[in-house]
VMD Tcl script that draws the C-alpha trace (Angstrom):
set ca {
  {-23.57 -54.68 15.10}
  {-21.22 -51.75 15.67}
  {-22.05 -48.28 14.59}
  {-19.26 -46.10 13.36}
  {-19.53 -42.43 14.14}
  {-18.65 -40.37 11.11}
  {-16.20 -37.59 11.58}
  {-17.87 -34.25 11.29}
  {-15.84 -31.13 10.58}
  {-16.81 -27.99 12.43}
  {-16.11 -24.80 10.52}
  {-16.63 -21.18 11.42}
  {-15.28 -17.73 10.61}
  {-13.86 -14.97 12.78}
  {-12.53 -11.51 12.04}
  {-10.77 -8.67 13.78}
  {-11.56 -5.31 12.18}
  {-8.12 -3.64 12.14}
  {-5.90 -6.73 11.94}
  {-3.27 -6.47 9.16}
  {-2.66 -9.21 6.62}
  {0.63 -10.31 8.18}
  {-0.95 -10.85 11.58}
  {-3.85 -12.78 10.03}
  {-1.25 -15.05 8.41}
  {0.51 -15.46 11.75}
  {-2.76 -16.37 13.50}
  {-3.61 -18.91 10.77}
  {-0.15 -20.51 11.04}
  {-0.40 -20.58 14.84}
  {-3.81 -22.28 14.70}
  {-2.60 -24.88 12.17}
  {-0.08 -26.05 14.77}
  {-3.00 -27.49 16.75}
  {-3.57 -31.12 15.72}
  {-6.55 -31.51 13.39}
  {-7.06 -27.79 12.76}
  {-7.16 -26.27 9.27}
  {-7.45 -22.57 8.57}
  {-7.60 -20.19 5.67}
  {-8.04 -16.52 4.87}
  {-11.02 -15.04 3.07}
  {-10.27 -11.81 1.20}
  {-12.20 -8.69 2.02}
  {-15.03 -7.85 -0.31}
  {-14.86 -4.19 -1.18}
  {-16.38 -2.47 -4.15}
  {-14.14 -0.31 -6.39}
  {-15.90 2.91 -5.31}
  {-15.04 2.16 -1.65}
  {-11.28 1.90 -2.25}
  {-9.52 4.83 -0.56}
  {-7.23 6.96 -2.75}
  {-4.21 6.14 -0.56}
  {-3.27 2.83 1.00}
  {-4.38 2.64 4.62}
  {-2.50 0.20 6.85}
  {-5.36 0.22 9.35}
  {-7.69 -1.36 6.78}
  {-7.27 -5.12 6.55}
  {-6.98 -6.91 3.22}
  {-8.59 -9.93 4.87}
  {-12.33 -10.23 5.38}
  {-12.15 -13.14 7.81}
  {-10.30 -16.25 8.92}
  {-12.01 -19.64 8.67}
  {-11.21 -22.34 11.21}
  {-12.08 -26.01 10.74}
  {-11.53 -29.04 12.98}
  {-12.95 -32.51 13.71}
  {-15.75 -32.63 16.24}
  {-14.15 -35.67 17.90}
  {-11.48 -33.30 19.27}
  {-14.12 -30.72 20.11}
  {-13.44 -29.66 23.71}
  {-9.64 -29.86 23.83}
  {-9.17 -28.45 20.35}
  {-11.71 -25.69 20.88}
  {-9.95 -24.73 24.12}
  {-6.60 -24.44 22.30}
  {-8.19 -22.40 19.51}
  {-9.81 -20.08 22.04}
  {-6.49 -19.61 23.88}
  {-4.69 -18.67 20.65}
  {-7.44 -16.24 19.64}
  {-7.39 -14.73 23.15}
  {-3.65 -14.12 22.84}
  {-4.17 -12.07 19.67}
  {-7.31 -10.48 21.12}
  {-5.22 -9.01 23.96}
  {-2.80 -7.45 21.47}
  {-4.94 -6.40 18.49}
  {-8.58 -6.21 19.53}
  {-11.68 -8.33 19.81}
  {-12.58 -11.16 17.43}
  {-16.03 -11.21 15.94}
  {-17.54 -14.60 15.10}
  {-19.19 -14.36 11.71}
  {-20.32 -17.93 11.17}
  {-20.54 -19.79 14.52}
  {-19.74 -23.51 14.70}
  {-22.64 -25.92 14.61}
  {-21.91 -28.17 17.61}
}
mol new
graphics top color blue
foreach p $ca { graphics top sphere $p radius 0.5 }
foreach p [lrange $ca 0 end-1] q [lrange $ca 1 end] { graphics top cylinder $p $q radius 0.2 }
display resetview
């Protein structure tokens, strides 16, 4: 009798404090070019009393970026994801992992 391993999706969230919306979109699009990777943006959660009176370009409209991929591609895919995030890390600042993958 053969056992079939079910595909498990690994999903986690990262954020970069001062990253603008357009760069978040670029990172998400770049990551989606990796086979088997899905991404999405999670809006920032800010209360109305915390909204500054003038628009501040240094404040991101994105709370975090979620990344999801199959665990069967774990090592190669994770390496590609890490390389892409490192590229943006060098230009815009460090990524913070909010919800680490469960592997």
